[in-house]
C-alpha positions in Angstrom: -24.6 2.1 -36.1 -25.2 -1.6 -35.2 -28.8 -0.8 -34.1 -29.5 1.0 -37.4 -28.3 -2.0 -39.3 -30.3 -4.4 -37.2 -33.4 -2.3 -37.6 -32.9 -2.1 -41.4 -32.4 -5.9 -41.6 -35.6 -6.5 -39.6 -37.6 -4.1 -41.8 -36.3 -5.8 -44.9 -37.2 -9.3 -43.6 -40.7 -8.2 -42.5 -41.3 -6.7 -46.0 -40.2 -10.0 -47.6 -42.4 -12.0 -45.2 -45.5 -10.0 -46.1 -45.2 -10.6 -49.8 -48.3 -12.5 -51.2 -47.5 -16.1 -52.4 -46.9 -16.8 -56.0 -47.3 -20.1 -57.9 -44.4 -22.5 -58.0 -44.6 -22.6 -61.8 -46.3 -20.3 -64.3 -49.9 -21.6 -64.7 -51.6 -22.0 -68.0 -53.7 -18.9 -68.4 -56.0 -18.2 -71.4 -54.7 -14.7 -72.1 -55.3 -11.9 -72.9 -58.0 -11.2 -70.3 -59.9 -8.0 -69.6 -61.6 -8.0 -66.3 -63.9 -5.6 -64.4 -62.7 -5.3 -60.8 -65.1 -4.0 -58.2 -63.3 -3.2 -54.9 -65.5 -3.1 -51.8 -64.3 -2.0 -48.4 -66.2 -0.5 -45.5 -69.3 0.0 -47.7 -67.4 2.0 -50.3 -67.1 0.7 -53.8 -64.5 1.4 -56.5 -64.4 0.2 -60.1 -61.3 -0.7 -62.1 -60.4 -2.4 -65.4 -57.6 -4.9 -65.4 -55.8 -6.2 -68.5 -53.7 -9.3 -68.2 -51.5 -10.3 -71.1 -48.5 -12.3 -72.1 -45.5 -10.2 -73.0 -42.4 -12.2 -74.0 -41.6 -14.4 -70.9 -43.7 -12.3 -68.6 -47.3 -11.8 -67.6 -48.2 -8.1 -67.7 -50.9 -6.7 -65.3 -52.3 -3.3 -66.1 -54.9 -1.8 -63.7 -56.8 1.3 -64.8 -59.7 3.4 -63.5 -62.8 3.6 -65.8 -61.4 6.6 -67.5 -58.3 4.7 -68.5 -55.9 6.3 -66.0 -53.3 3.8 -64.9 -53.4 2.8 -61.3 -50.8 0.0 -61.2 -48.7 -1.9 -63.7 -46.6 -4.9 -62.9 -44.9 -7.7 -64.8 -44.5 -11.2 -63.3 -41.2 -12.4 -64.6 -39.6 -15.7 -63.5 -41.7 -15.8 -60.3 -41.1 -12.2 -59.1 -42.9 -8.9 -59.6 -41.2 -6.1 -61.5 -42.3 -2.5 -62.0 -43.7 -1.7 -65.4 -43.5 1.9 -66.2 -43.1 4.9 -63.9 -46.0 4.3 -61.5 -45.0 4.1 -57.8 -45.2 0.8 -56.1 -48.7 -0.3 -55.2 -48.6 -3.2 -52.7 -52.4 -3.5 -52.6 -52.5 -3.9 -56.4 -49.7 -6.5 -56.2 -51.8 -8.4 -53.6 -54.8 -8.3 -55.9 -52.7 -9.5 -58.8 -51.3 -12.4 -56.8 -54.8 -13.3 -55.6 -56.2 -13.2 -59.1 -53.3 -15.4 -60.3 -54.3 -17.9 -57.7 -58.0 -17.7 -58.6 -57.3 -18.0 -62.4 -54.9 -21.0 -62.0 -56.6 -24.1 -63.6 -57.9 -26.5 -61.0 -55.7 -29.4 -62.2 -52.6 -27.1 -61.8 -53.5 -26.0 -58.3 -51.7 -28.7 -56.3 -48.4 -28.2 -58.1 -48.5 -24.5 -57.9 -50.1 -23.9 -54.5 -49.5 -27.1 -52.4 -51.2 -25.5 -49.3 -54.4 -24.5 -51.2 -57.7 -26.2 -50.7 -60.5 -26.3 -53.3 -63.9 -27.7 -52.6 -66.8 -27.2 -55.1 -66.9 -23.4 -55.9 -64.6 -22.3 -53.1 -60.8 -22.0 -53.2 -58.7 -21.1 -50.1 -55.1 -20.3 -49.5 -54.7 -19.7 -45.8 -54.0 -17.1 -44.4 -54.3 -15.1 -47.5 -57.3 -15.5 -49.7 -60.7 -17.1 -50.1 -62.2 -17.3 -53.6 -65.9 -18.0 -54.2 -66.8 -18.7 -57.8 -70.2 -17.8 -59.2 -69.2 -18.9 -62.7 -65.9 -19.9 -64.3 -64.6 -16.3 -64.6 -67.0 -14.6 -62.2 -65.8 -14.7 -58.6 -65.2 -12.8 -55.4 -61.8 -12.6 -53.8 -61.9 -12.2 -50.0 -58.7 -11.0 -48.4 -58.3 -12.7 -45.0 -58.0 -10.5 -42.0 -59.3 -7.5 -43.9 -62.7 -6.1 -44.5 -61.9 -6.0 -48.2 -63.1 -7.9 -51.2 -63.0 -7.8 -54.9 -65.8 -8.9 -57.2 -64.4 -10.0 -60.6 -66.3 -10.3 -63.9 -64.9 -10.6 -67.5 -65.4 -7.7 -69.9 -66.8 -8.5 -73.3 -64.2 -8.3 -76.1 -64.3 -4.9 -77.7 -64.6 -4.8 -81.5 
């Protein structure tokens, strides 16, 4: 009985420790945003569409495949993620959303939101999590540290 409780406690603590970092305060984001997300891992590529929008006191993140089929939906409310809809938890999408929040945080808000972050020229790093390399203001690549995985992000043109 005691071993079971200890094992459960250890698993819970390890799950909490592996959560990607979030900003100390909600950054000023120019929303809504529609982004093309190109995921690349081990030479394989996958395309998604991401919509980020304000919803009341939350930021809603909706990830879809090119056919519009939802892949992940989350709301960031008061510094924590909440499920949005009936989709199962998707930790990889949550990691992507947190990395994008870091990448989209205005440079002048970076020190107050991510004190351990470093930004030099067109590179932003938050060790041990992410490295962001900007090609243009909203065109960048997210490299996940310790994984052979990256995401190339480009804005989608506003639909009529």
